[in-house]
PDB file of N, CA, C and O in Angstrom:
ATOM      1  N   MET A   1    -154.939 -62.788 267.275  1.00  0.00           N
ATOM      2  CA  MET A   1    -153.834 -62.742 266.346  1.00  0.00           C
ATOM      3  C   MET A   1    -152.530 -62.995 267.104  1.00  0.00           C
ATOM      4  O   MET A   1    -152.345 -62.557 268.239  1.00  0.00           O
ATOM      5  N   VAL A   2    -151.656 -63.703 266.443  1.00  0.00           N
ATOM      6  CA  VAL A   2    -150.380 -64.047 267.063  1.00  0.00           C
ATOM      7  C   VAL A   2    -149.295 -63.136 266.502  1.00  0.00           C
ATOM      8  O   VAL A   2    -149.210 -62.973 265.285  1.00  0.00           O
ATOM      9  N   PRO A   3    -148.455 -62.532 267.363  1.00  0.00           N
ATOM     10  CA  PRO A   3    -147.373 -61.680 266.861  1.00  0.00           C
ATOM     11  C   PRO A   3    -146.389 -62.473 266.011  1.00  0.00           C
ATOM     12  O   PRO A   3    -146.265 -63.686 266.181  1.00  0.00           O
ATOM     13  N   TRP A   4    -145.704 -61.818 265.120  1.00  0.00           N
ATOM     14  CA  TRP A   4    -144.707 -62.445 264.268  1.00  0.00           C
ATOM     15  C   TRP A   4    -143.482 -61.542 264.196  1.00  0.00           C
ATOM     16  O   TRP A   4    -143.620 -60.319 264.221  1.00  0.00           O
ATOM     17  N   PRO A   5    -142.278 -62.123 264.105  1.00  0.00           N
ATOM     18  CA  PRO A   5    -141.078 -61.300 263.946  1.00  0.00           C
ATOM     19  C   PRO A   5    -141.096 -60.581 262.603  1.00  0.00           C
ATOM     20  O   PRO A   5    -141.722 -61.049 261.651  1.00  0.00           O
ATOM     21  N   CYS A   6    -140.422 -59.470 262.528  1.00  0.00           N
ATOM     22  CA  CYS A   6    -140.442 -58.622 261.337  1.00  0.00           C
ATOM     23  C   CYS A   6    -140.016 -59.359 260.073  1.00  0.00           C
ATOM     24  O   CYS A   6    -140.605 -59.134 259.016  1.00  0.00           O
ATOM     25  N   MET A   7    -139.033 -60.213 260.146  1.00  0.00           N
ATOM     26  CA  MET A   7    -138.519 -60.869 258.955  1.00  0.00           C
ATOM     27  C   MET A   7    -139.268 -62.153 258.601  1.00  0.00           C
ATOM     28  O   MET A   7    -138.967 -62.772 257.581  1.00  0.00           O
ATOM     29  N   ASP A   8    -140.225 -62.560 259.409  1.00  0.00           N
ATOM     30  CA  ASP A   8    -141.020 -63.745 259.094  1.00  0.00           C
ATOM     31  C   ASP A   8    -141.990 -63.422 257.971  1.00  0.00           C
ATOM     32  O   ASP A   8    -142.159 -62.261 257.597  1.00  0.00           O
ATOM     33  N   PRO A   9    -142.634 -64.468 257.433  1.00  0.00           N
ATOM     34  CA  PRO A   9    -143.623 -64.226 256.372  1.00  0.00           C
ATOM     35  C   PRO A   9    -144.766 -63.333 256.869  1.00  0.00           C
ATOM     36  O   PRO A   9    -144.931 -63.104 258.068  1.00  0.00           O
ATOM     37  N   CYS A  10    -145.523 -62.856 255.932  1.00  0.00           N
ATOM     38  CA  CYS A  10    -146.681 -62.019 256.251  1.00  0.00           C
ATOM     39  C   CYS A  10    -147.678 -62.793 257.108  1.00  0.00           C
ATOM     40  O   CYS A  10    -147.702 -64.023 257.078  1.00  0.00           O
ATOM     41  N   PRO A  11    -148.496 -62.074 257.869  1.00  0.00           N
ATOM     42  CA  PRO A  11    -149.532 -62.773 258.636  1.00  0.00           C
ATOM     43  C   PRO A  11    -150.499 -63.466 257.681  1.00  0.00           C
ATOM     44  O   PRO A  11    -150.747 -62.979 256.577  1.00  0.00           O
ATOM     45  N   ARG A  12    -151.039 -64.594 258.107  1.00  0.00           N
ATOM     46  CA  ARG A  12    -151.977 -65.345 257.259  1.00  0.00           C
ATOM     47  C   ARG A  12    -153.212 -64.517 256.936  1.00  0.00           C
ATOM     48  O   ARG A  12    -153.786 -64.640 255.855  1.00  0.00           O
ATOM     49  N   ASP A  13    -153.610 -63.687 257.867  1.00  0.00           N
ATOM     50  CA  ASP A  13    -154.800 -62.851 257.697  1.00  0.00           C
ATOM     51  C   ASP A  13    -154.383 -61.416 257.367  1.00  0.00           C
ATOM     52  O   ASP A  13    -154.793 -60.466 258.033  1.00  0.00           O
ATOM     53  N   ARG A  14    -153.565 -61.282 256.332  1.00  0.00           N
ATOM     54  CA  ARG A  14    -152.957 -59.990 255.988  1.00  0.00           C
ATOM     55  C   ARG A  14    -153.986 -58.864 255.885  1.00  0.00           C
ATOM     56  O   ARG A  14    -153.773 -57.792 256.450  1.00  0.00           O
ATOM     57  N   ASP A  15    -155.085 -59.081 255.182  1.00  0.00           N
ATOM     58  CA  ASP A  15    -156.068 -58.015 254.999  1.00  0.00           C
ATOM     59  C   ASP A  15    -156.724 -57.616 256.316  1.00  0.00           C
ATOM     60  O   ASP A  15    -156.920 -56.431 256.583  1.00  0.00           O
ATOM     61  N   ASP A  16    -157.062 -58.606 257.136  1.00  0.00           N
ATOM     62  CA  ASP A  16    -157.653 -58.309 258.443  1.00  0.00           C
ATOM     63  C   ASP A  16    -156.651 -57.588 259.343  1.00  0.00           C
ATOM     64  O   ASP A  16    -157.014 -56.665 260.072  1.00  0.00           O
ATOM     65  N   THR A  17    -155.405 -58.009 259.289  1.00  0.00           N
ATOM     66  CA  THR A  17    -154.363 -57.371 260.095  1.00  0.00           C
ATOM     67  C   THR A  17    -154.139 -55.938 259.625  1.00  0.00           C
ATOM     68  O   THR A  17    -153.985 -55.030 260.442  1.00  0.00           O
ATOM     69  N   ALA A  18    -154.123 -55.738 258.317  1.00  0.00           N
ATOM     70  CA  ALA A  18    -153.942 -54.385 257.770  1.00  0.00           C
ATOM     71  C   ALA A  18    -155.087 -53.478 258.206  1.00  0.00           C
ATOM     72  O   ALA A  18    -154.864 -52.332 258.596  1.00  0.00           O
ATOM     73  N   GLU A  19    -156.305 -53.991 258.140  1.00  0.00           N
ATOM     74  CA  GLU A  19    -157.461 -53.198 258.567  1.00  0.00           C
ATOM     75  C   GLU A  19    -157.371 -52.862 260.059  1.00  0.00           C
ATOM     76  O   GLU A  19    -157.595 -51.718 260.456  1.00  0.00           O
ATOM     77  N   ALA A  20    -157.048 -53.846 260.866  1.00  0.00           N
ATOM     78  CA  ALA A  20    -156.911 -53.613 262.311  1.00  0.00           C
ATOM     79  C   ALA A  20    -155.788 -52.623 262.597  1.00  0.00           C
ATOM     80  O   ALA A  20    -155.894 -51.816 263.521  1.00  0.00           O
ATOM     81  N   PHE A  21    -154.711 -52.676 261.811  1.00  0.00           N
ATOM     82  CA  PHE A  21    -153.600 -51.736 261.962  1.00  0.00           C
ATOM     83  C   PHE A  21    -154.062 -50.312 261.662  1.00  0.00           C
ATOM     84  O   PHE A  21    -153.780 -49.386 262.422  1.00  0.00           O
ATOM     85  N   VAL A  22    -154.773 -50.148 260.549  1.00  0.00           N
ATOM     86  CA  VAL A  22    -155.264 -48.821 260.169  1.00  0.00           C
ATOM     87  C   VAL A  22    -156.211 -48.268 261.228  1.00  0.00           C
ATOM     88  O   VAL A  22    -156.170 -47.079 261.545  1.00  0.00           O
ATOM     89  N   LEU A  23    -157.062 -49.128 261.773  1.00  0.00           N
ATOM     90  CA  LEU A  23    -158.025 -48.709 262.793  1.00  0.00           C
ATOM     91  C   LEU A  23    -157.409 -48.653 264.189  1.00  0.00           C
ATOM     92  O   LEU A  23    -158.082 -48.306 265.159  1.00  0.00           O
ATOM     93  N   GLN A  24    -156.129 -48.995 264.282  1.00  0.00           N
ATOM     94  CA  GLN A  24    -155.391 -49.032 265.553  1.00  0.00           C
ATOM     95  C   GLN A  24    -156.083 -49.948 266.565  1.00  0.00           C
ATOM     96  O   GLN A  24    -156.256 -49.592 267.730  1.00  0.00           O
ATOM     97  N   ARG A  25    -156.470 -51.126 266.095  1.00  0.00           N
ATOM     98  CA  ARG A  25    -157.148 -52.100 266.942  1.00  0.00           C
ATOM     99  C   ARG A  25    -156.289 -53.316 267.260  1.00  0.00           C
ATOM    100  O   ARG A  25    -156.759 -54.257 267.900  1.00  0.00           O
ATOM    101  N   LEU A  26    -155.039 -53.304 266.821  1.00  0.00           N
ATOM    102  CA  LEU A  26    -154.128 -54.386 267.193  1.00  0.00           C
ATOM    103  C   LEU A  26    -153.604 -54.097 268.597  1.00  0.00           C
ATOM    104  O   LEU A  26    -153.480 -52.935 268.985  1.00  0.00           O
ATOM    105  N   PRO A  27    -153.296 -55.145 269.360  1.00  0.00           N
ATOM    106  CA  PRO A  27    -152.621 -54.909 270.643  1.00  0.00           C
ATOM    107  C   PRO A  27    -151.314 -54.157 270.398  1.00  0.00           C
ATOM    108  O   PRO A  27    -150.718 -54.282 269.329  1.00  0.00           O
ATOM    109  N   ALA A  28    -150.870 -53.384 271.376  1.00  0.00           N
ATOM    110  CA  ALA A  28    -149.702 -52.509 271.227  1.00  0.00           C
ATOM    111  C   ALA A  28    -148.480 -53.252 270.687  1.00  0.00           C
ATOM    112  O   ALA A  28    -147.794 -52.751 269.796  1.00  0.00           O
ATOM    113  N   GLU A  29    -148.205 -54.440 271.221  1.00  0.00           N
ATOM    114  CA  GLU A  29    -147.024 -55.190 270.771  1.00  0.00           C
ATOM    115  C   GLU A  29    -147.156 -55.583 269.304  1.00  0.00           C
ATOM    116  O   GLU A  29    -146.183 -55.514 268.552  1.00  0.00           O
ATOM    117  N   GLU A  30    -148.349 -55.994 268.896  1.00  0.00           N
ATOM    118  CA  GLU A  30    -148.561 -56.369 267.496  1.00  0.00           C
ATOM    119  C   GLU A  30    -148.492 -55.162 266.572  1.00  0.00           C
ATOM    120  O   GLU A  30    -148.044 -55.277 265.432  1.00  0.00           O
ATOM    121  N   MET A  31    -148.936 -53.994 267.061  1.00  0.00           N
ATOM    122  CA  MET A  31    -148.831 -52.772 266.259  1.00  0.00           C
ATOM    123  C   MET A  31    -147.371 -52.499 265.917  1.00  0.00           C
ATOM    124  O   MET A  31    -147.041 -52.194 264.771  1.00  0.00           O
ATOM    125  N   VAL A  32    -146.507 -52.608 266.909  1.00  0.00           N
ATOM    126  CA  VAL A  32    -145.079 -52.348 266.700  1.00  0.00           C
ATOM    127  C   VAL A  32    -144.485 -53.391 265.762  1.00  0.00           C
ATOM    128  O   VAL A  32    -143.731 -53.041 264.854  1.00  0.00           O
ATOM    129  N   LEU A  33    -144.806 -54.655 265.964  1.00  0.00           N
ATOM    130  CA  LEU A  33    -144.262 -55.708 265.112  1.00  0.00           C
ATOM    131  C   LEU A  33    -144.725 -55.551 263.667  1.00  0.00           C
ATOM    132  O   LEU A  33    -143.934 -55.704 262.736  1.00  0.00           O
ATOM    133  N   PHE A  34    -146.011 -55.246 263.483  1.00  0.00           N
ATOM    134  CA  PHE A  34    -146.523 -55.089 262.118  1.00  0.00           C
ATOM    135  C   PHE A  34    -145.941 -53.834 261.467  1.00  0.00           C
ATOM    136  O   PHE A  34    -145.620 -53.841 260.278  1.00  0.00           O
ATOM    137  N   GLU A  35    -145.808 -52.778 262.231  1.00  0.00           N
ATOM    138  CA  GLU A  35    -145.190 -51.555 261.714  1.00  0.00           C
ATOM    139  C   GLU A  35    -143.762 -51.832 261.232  1.00  0.00           C
ATOM    140  O   GLU A  35    -143.353 -51.350 260.176  1.00  0.00           O
ATOM    141  N   ASN A  36    -143.017 -52.605 262.006  1.00  0.00           N
ATOM    142  CA  ASN A  36    -141.660 -52.991 261.593  1.00  0.00           C
ATOM    143  C   ASN A  36    -141.689 -53.879 260.362  1.00  0.00           C
ATOM    144  O   ASN A  36    -140.850 -53.742 259.471  1.00  0.00           O
ATOM    145  N   HIS A  37    -142.647 -54.784 260.312  1.00  0.00           N
ATOM    146  CA  HIS A  37    -142.797 -55.679 259.159  1.00  0.00           C
ATOM    147  C   HIS A  37    -143.069 -54.865 257.893  1.00  0.00           C
ATOM    148  O   HIS A  37    -142.580 -55.206 256.816  1.00  0.00           O
ATOM    149  N   LEU A  38    -143.846 -53.793 258.025  1.00  0.00           N
ATOM    150  CA  LEU A  38    -144.186 -52.962 256.866  1.00  0.00           C
ATOM    151  C   LEU A  38    -142.963 -52.322 256.222  1.00  0.00           C
ATOM    152  O   LEU A  38    -142.993 -51.976 255.040  1.00  0.00           O
ATOM    153  N   LYS A  39    -141.898 -52.162 256.983  1.00  0.00           N
ATOM    154  CA  LYS A  39    -140.673 -51.563 256.447  1.00  0.00           C
ATOM    155  C   LYS A  39    -140.041 -52.433 255.369  1.00  0.00           C
ATOM    156  O   LYS A  39    -139.313 -51.933 254.512  1.00  0.00           O
ATOM    157  N   THR A  40    -140.318 -53.736 255.410  1.00  0.00           N
ATOM    158  CA  THR A  40    -139.672 -54.658 254.478  1.00  0.00           C
ATOM    159  C   THR A  40    -140.646 -55.404 253.575  1.00  0.00           C
ATOM    160  O   THR A  40    -140.218 -56.225 252.764  1.00  0.00           O
ATOM    161  N   CYS A  41    -141.943 -55.140 253.696  1.00  0.00           N
ATOM    162  CA  CYS A  41    -142.918 -55.946 252.945  1.00  0.00           C
ATOM    163  C   CYS A  41    -143.833 -55.075 252.088  1.00  0.00           C
ATOM    164  O   CYS A  41    -144.714 -54.388 252.604  1.00  0.00           O
ATOM    165  N   ASN A  42    -143.616 -55.112 250.790  1.00  0.00           N
ATOM    166  CA  ASN A  42    -144.443 -54.352 249.855  1.00  0.00           C
ATOM    167  C   ASN A  42    -145.891 -54.825 249.839  1.00  0.00           C
ATOM    168  O   ASN A  42    -146.806 -54.007 249.740  1.00  0.00           O
ATOM    169  N   ASP A  43    -146.112 -56.138 249.936  1.00  0.00           N
ATOM    170  CA  ASP A  43    -147.476 -56.674 249.893  1.00  0.00           C
ATOM    171  C   ASP A  43    -148.307 -56.173 251.074  1.00  0.00           C
ATOM    172  O   ASP A  43    -149.468 -55.801 250.904  1.00  0.00           O
ATOM    173  N   CYS A  44    -147.727 -56.165 252.247  1.00  0.00           N
ATOM    174  CA  CYS A  44    -148.453 -55.697 253.431  1.00  0.00           C
ATOM    175  C   CYS A  44    -148.645 -54.185 253.390  1.00  0.00           C
ATOM    176  O   CYS A  44    -149.677 -53.679 253.834  1.00  0.00           O
ATOM    177  N   ARG A  45    -147.661 -53.460 252.862  1.00  0.00           N
ATOM    178  CA  ARG A  45    -147.833 -52.008 252.709  1.00  0.00           C
ATOM    179  C   ARG A  45    -148.996 -51.720 251.768  1.00  0.00           C
ATOM    180  O   ARG A  45    -149.786 -50.808 252.013  1.00  0.00           O
ATOM    181  N   GLN A  46    -149.099 -52.488 250.703  1.00  0.00           N
ATOM    182  CA  GLN A  46    -150.203 -52.321 249.755  1.00  0.00           C
ATOM    183  C   GLN A  46    -151.534 -52.648 250.431  1.00  0.00           C
ATOM    184  O   GLN A  46    -152.524 -51.950 250.216  1.00  0.00           O
ATOM    185  N   ALA A  47    -151.564 -53.702 251.244  1.00  0.00           N
ATOM    186  CA  ALA A  47    -152.791 -54.067 251.966  1.00  0.00           C
ATOM    187  C   ALA A  47    -153.205 -52.953 252.923  1.00  0.00           C
ATOM    188  O   ALA A  47    -154.395 -52.671 253.064  1.00  0.00           O
ATOM    189  N   VAL A  48    -152.237 -52.315 253.582  1.00  0.00           N
ATOM    190  CA  VAL A  48    -152.534 -51.194 254.483  1.00  0.00           C
ATOM    191  C   VAL A  48    -153.068 -50.010 253.683  1.00  0.00           C
ATOM    192  O   VAL A  48    -154.021 -49.354 254.103  1.00  0.00           O
ATOM    193  N   LYS A  49    -152.459 -49.739 252.538  1.00  0.00           N
ATOM    194  CA  LYS A  49    -152.915 -48.630 251.693  1.00  0.00           C
ATOM    195  C   LYS A  49    -154.362 -48.846 251.258  1.00  0.00           C
ATOM    196  O   LYS A  49    -155.176 -47.926 251.331  1.00  0.00           O
ATOM    197  N   ILE A  50    -154.677 -50.036 250.814  1.00  0.00           N
ATOM    198  CA  ILE A  50    -156.037 -50.349 250.364  1.00  0.00           C
ATOM    199  C   ILE A  50    -157.016 -50.261 251.528  1.00  0.00           C
ATOM    200  O   ILE A  50    -158.109 -49.715 251.380  1.00  0.00           O
ATOM    201  N   ALA A  51    -156.631 -50.796 252.683  1.00  0.00           N
ATOM    202  CA  ALA A  51    -157.505 -50.732 253.858  1.00  0.00           C
ATOM    203  C   ALA A  51    -157.761 -49.283 254.259  1.00  0.00           C
ATOM    204  O   ALA A  51    -158.892 -48.921 254.584  1.00  0.00           O
ATOM    205  N   ALA A  52    -156.728 -48.459 254.238  1.00  0.00           N
ATOM    206  CA  ALA A  52    -156.876 -47.047 254.607  1.00  0.00           C
ATOM    207  C   ALA A  52    -157.784 -46.319 253.627  1.00  0.00           C
ATOM    208  O   ALA A  52    -158.629 -45.525 254.042  1.00  0.00           O
ATOM    209  N   GLU A  53    -157.622 -46.579 252.330  1.00  0.00           N
ATOM    210  CA  GLU A  53    -158.479 -45.961 251.320  1.00  0.00           C
ATOM    211  C   GLU A  53    -159.930 -46.407 251.482  1.00  0.00           C
ATOM    212  O   GLU A  53    -160.854 -45.600 251.382  1.00  0.00           O
ATOM    213  N   TYR A  54    -160.116 -47.693 251.733  1.00  0.00           N
ATOM    214  CA  TYR A  54    -161.467 -48.239 251.887  1.00  0.00           C
ATOM    215  C   TYR A  54    -162.156 -47.639 253.108  1.00  0.00           C
ATOM    216  O   TYR A  54    -163.321 -47.247 253.037  1.00  0.00           O
ATOM    217  N   ILE A  55    -161.443 -47.567 254.221  1.00  0.00           N
ATOM    218  CA  ILE A  55    -162.007 -47.006 255.452  1.00  0.00           C
ATOM    219  C   ILE A  55    -162.326 -45.528 255.256  1.00  0.00           C
ATOM    220  O   ILE A  55    -163.368 -45.054 255.708  1.00  0.00           O
ATOM    221  N   ALA A  56    -161.439 -44.801 254.589  1.00  0.00           N
ATOM    222  CA  ALA A  56    -161.692 -43.384 254.321  1.00  0.00           C
ATOM    223  C   ALA A  56    -162.917 -43.220 253.420  1.00  0.00           C
ATOM    224  O   ALA A  56    -163.732 -42.322 253.633  1.00  0.00           O
ATOM    225  N   ALA A  57    -163.044 -44.082 252.423  1.00  0.00           N
ATOM    226  CA  ALA A  57    -164.190 -44.007 251.521  1.00  0.00           C
ATOM    227  C   ALA A  57    -165.494 -44.298 252.257  1.00  0.00           C
ATOM    228  O   ALA A  57    -166.498 -43.621 252.036  1.00  0.00           O
ATOM    229  N   LEU A  58    -165.481 -45.292 253.119  1.00  0.00           N
ATOM    230  CA  LEU A  58    -166.684 -45.605 253.890  1.00  0.00           C
ATOM    231  C   LEU A  58    -167.055 -44.456 254.821  1.00  0.00           C
ATOM    232  O   LEU A  58    -168.235 -44.165 255.020  1.00  0.00           O
ATOM    233  N   THR A  59    -166.057 -43.815 255.380  1.00  0.00           N
ATOM    234  CA  THR A  59    -166.309 -42.663 256.246  1.00  0.00           C
ATOM    235  C   THR A  59    -166.942 -41.532 255.444  1.00  0.00           C
ATOM    236  O   THR A  59    -167.910 -40.916 255.891  1.00  0.00           O
ATOM    237  N   LEU A  60    -166.396 -41.259 254.260  1.00  0.00           N
ATOM    238  CA  LEU A  60    -166.971 -40.223 253.399  1.00  0.00           C
ATOM    239  C   LEU A  60    -168.386 -40.578 252.976  1.00  0.00           C
ATOM    240  O   LEU A  60    -169.272 -39.725 252.934  1.00  0.00           O
ATOM    241  N   CYS A  61    -168.579 -41.836 252.668  1.00  0.00           N
ATOM    242  CA  CYS A  61    -169.894 -42.295 252.244  1.00  0.00           C
ATOM    243  C   CYS A  61    -170.915 -42.090 253.363  1.00  0.00           C
ATOM    244  O   CYS A  61    -172.033 -41.636 253.121  1.00  0.00           O
ATOM    245  N   ARG A  62    -170.525 -42.423 254.562  1.00  0.00           N
ATOM    246  CA  ARG A  62    -171.417 -42.274 255.709  1.00  0.00           C
ATOM    247  C   ARG A  62    -171.764 -40.807 255.920  1.00  0.00           C
ATOM    248  O   ARG A  62    -172.873 -40.481 256.345  1.00  0.00           O
ATOM    249  N   GLN A  63    -170.821 -39.927 255.623  1.00  0.00           N
ATOM    250  CA  GLN A  63    -171.040 -38.495 255.806  1.00  0.00           C
ATOM    251  C   GLN A  63    -171.762 -37.855 254.617  1.00  0.00           C
ATOM    252  O   GLN A  63    -172.251 -36.729 254.710  1.00  0.00           O
ATOM    253  N   ALA A  64    -171.820 -38.583 253.505  1.00  0.00           N
ATOM    254  CA  ALA A  64    -172.418 -38.031 252.286  1.00  0.00           C
ATOM    255  C   ALA A  64    -173.921 -37.867 252.445  1.00  0.00           C
ATOM    256  O   ALA A  64    -174.530 -38.403 253.371  1.00  0.00           O
ATOM    257  N   SER A  65    -174.484 -37.139 251.552  1.00  0.00           N
ATOM    258  CA  SER A  65    -175.913 -36.861 251.614  1.00  0.00           C
ATOM    259  C   SER A  65    -176.760 -38.032 251.140  1.00  0.00           C
ATOM    260  O   SER A  65    -177.987 -37.939 251.125  1.00  0.00           O
ATOM    261  N   GLY A  66    -176.134 -39.116 250.760  1.00  0.00           N
ATOM    262  CA  GLY A  66    -176.889 -40.277 250.289  1.00  0.00           C
ATOM    263  C   GLY A  66    -176.922 -40.364 248.779  1.00  0.00           C
ATOM    264  O   GLY A  66    -177.686 -41.155 248.224  1.00  0.00           O
ATOM    265  N   ARG A  67    -176.112 -39.570 248.102  1.00  0.00           N
ATOM    266  CA  ARG A  67    -176.086 -39.591 246.639  1.00  0.00           C
ATOM    267  C   ARG A  67    -174.659 -39.806 246.151  1.00  0.00           C
ATOM    268  O   ARG A  67    -173.685 -39.495 246.837  1.00  0.00           O
ATOM    269  N   GLY A  68    -174.575 -40.340 244.962  1.00  0.00           N
ATOM    270  CA  GLY A  68    -173.277 -40.467 244.327  1.00  0.00           C
ATOM    271  C   GLY A  68    -172.676 -41.851 244.446  1.00  0.00           C
ATOM    272  O   GLY A  68    -173.195 -42.722 245.144  1.00  0.00           O
ATOM    273  N   THR A  69    -171.599 -42.023 243.763  1.00  0.00           N
ATOM    274  CA  THR A  69    -170.879 -43.287 243.745  1.00  0.00           C
ATOM    275  C   THR A  69    -169.473 -43.037 244.236  1.00  0.00           C
ATOM    276  O   THR A  69    -168.864 -42.022 243.895  1.00  0.00           O
ATOM    277  N   LEU A  70    -168.956 -43.943 245.026  1.00  0.00           N
ATOM    278  CA  LEU A  70    -167.626 -43.804 245.585  1.00  0.00           C
ATOM    279  C   LEU A  70    -166.739 -44.907 245.035  1.00  0.00           C
ATOM    280  O   LEU A  70    -167.120 -46.077 245.043  1.00  0.00           O
ATOM    281  N   ARG A  71    -165.552 -44.536 244.555  1.00  0.00           N
ATOM    282  CA  ARG A  71    -164.596 -45.517 244.037  1.00  0.00           C
ATOM    283  C   ARG A  71    -163.292 -45.400 244.803  1.00  0.00           C
ATOM    284  O   ARG A  71    -162.842 -44.303 245.131  1.00  0.00           O
ATOM    285  N   VAL A  72    -162.686 -46.562 245.085  1.00  0.00           N
ATOM    286  CA  VAL A  72    -161.381 -46.622 245.738  1.00  0.00           C
ATOM    287  C   VAL A  72    -160.497 -47.492 244.866  1.00  0.00           C
ATOM    288  O   VAL A  72    -160.855 -48.622 244.535  1.00  0.00           O
ATOM    289  N   SER A  73    -159.359 -46.969 244.502  1.00  0.00           N
ATOM    290  CA  SER A  73    -158.428 -47.686 243.623  1.00  0.00           C
ATOM    291  C   SER A  73    -159.146 -48.222 242.395  1.00  0.00           C
ATOM    292  O   SER A  73    -158.874 -49.334 241.943  1.00  0.00           O
ATOM    293  N   GLY A  74    -160.065 -47.424 241.857  1.00  0.00           N
ATOM    294  CA  GLY A  74    -160.779 -47.810 240.650  1.00  0.00           C
ATOM    295  C   GLY A  74    -161.920 -48.780 240.855  1.00  0.00           C
ATOM    296  O   GLY A  74    -162.589 -49.146 239.888  1.00  0.00           O
ATOM    297  N   ARG A  75    -162.164 -49.209 242.082  1.00  0.00           N
ATOM    298  CA  ARG A  75    -163.238 -50.171 242.349  1.00  0.00           C
ATOM    299  C   ARG A  75    -164.434 -49.473 242.981  1.00  0.00           C
ATOM    300  O   ARG A  75    -164.281 -48.558 243.789  1.00  0.00           O
ATOM    301  N   LEU A  76    -165.625 -49.919 242.600  1.00  0.00           N
ATOM    302  CA  LEU A  76    -166.830 -49.393 243.219  1.00  0.00           C
ATOM    303  C   LEU A  76    -166.873 -49.835 244.656  1.00  0.00           C
ATOM    304  O   LEU A  76    -166.780 -51.028 244.946  1.00  0.00           O
ATOM    305  N   VAL A  77    -167.014 -48.875 245.576  1.00  0.00           N
ATOM    306  CA  VAL A  77    -167.097 -49.197 246.991  1.00  0.00           C
ATOM    307  C   VAL A  77    -168.550 -49.180 247.421  1.00  0.00           C
ATOM    308  O   VAL A  77    -169.017 -50.096 248.098  1.00  0.00           O
ATOM    309  N   SER A  78    -169.256 -48.148 247.032  1.00  0.00           N
ATOM    310  CA  SER A  78    -170.638 -48.012 247.457  1.00  0.00           C
ATOM    311  C   SER A  78    -171.342 -47.004 246.579  1.00  0.00           C
ATOM    312  O   SER A  78    -170.723 -46.090 246.033  1.00  0.00           O
ATOM    313  N   ASN A  79    -172.633 -47.181 246.451  1.00  0.00           N
ATOM    314  CA  ASN A  79    -173.428 -46.182 245.757  1.00  0.00           C
ATOM    315  C   ASN A  79    -173.843 -45.075 246.710  1.00  0.00           C
ATOM    316  O   ASN A  79    -174.488 -44.112 246.294  1.00  0.00           O
ATOM    317  N   CYS A  80    -173.483 -45.196 247.979  1.00  0.00           N
ATOM    318  CA  CYS A  80    -173.788 -44.188 248.993  1.00  0.00           C
ATOM    319  C   CYS A  80    -175.276 -43.886 249.078  1.00  0.00           C
ATOM    320  O   CYS A  80    -175.676 -42.743 249.298  1.00  0.00           O
ATOM    321  N   ILE A  81    -176.072 -44.891 248.906  1.00  0.00           N
ATOM    322  CA  ILE A  81    -177.521 -44.711 249.004  1.00  0.00           C
ATOM    323  C   ILE A  81    -177.973 -45.275 250.339  1.00  0.00           C
ATOM    324  O   ILE A  81    -177.760 -46.453 250.630  1.00  0.00           O
ATOM    325  N   GLU A  82    -178.589 -44.443 251.136  1.00  0.00           N
ATOM    326  CA  GLU A  82    -179.093 -44.880 252.433  1.00  0.00           C
ATOM    327  C   GLU A  82    -180.483 -45.440 252.273  1.00  0.00           C
ATOM    328  O   GLU A  82    -181.293 -44.928 251.501  1.00  0.00           O
ATOM    329  N   ASN A  83    -180.749 -46.495 253.011  1.00  0.00           N
ATOM    330  CA  ASN A  83    -182.093 -47.095 252.977  1.00  0.00           C
ATOM    331  C   ASN A  83    -182.961 -46.462 254.023  1.00  0.00           C
ATOM    332  O   ASN A  83    -184.129 -46.826 254.159  1.00  0.00           O
TER     333      ASN A  83
END
């Protein structure tokens, strides 16, 4: 991933960048740049929110007993059924 200045357009791979940001897998410089970008970009903030909810749901699902349905932002994420 290539760093971008805060006032430039969103990264082309916004969803992947948001996920990497939530998982703290961006290089340190990119973390700071994206964090600054989030101060001015509603679309990227929304992508981070969705990524965080999705990751939290997957974590809960993995910890679940294998029953139930998990929804994030009204969308079905998983039936939480282990094979």
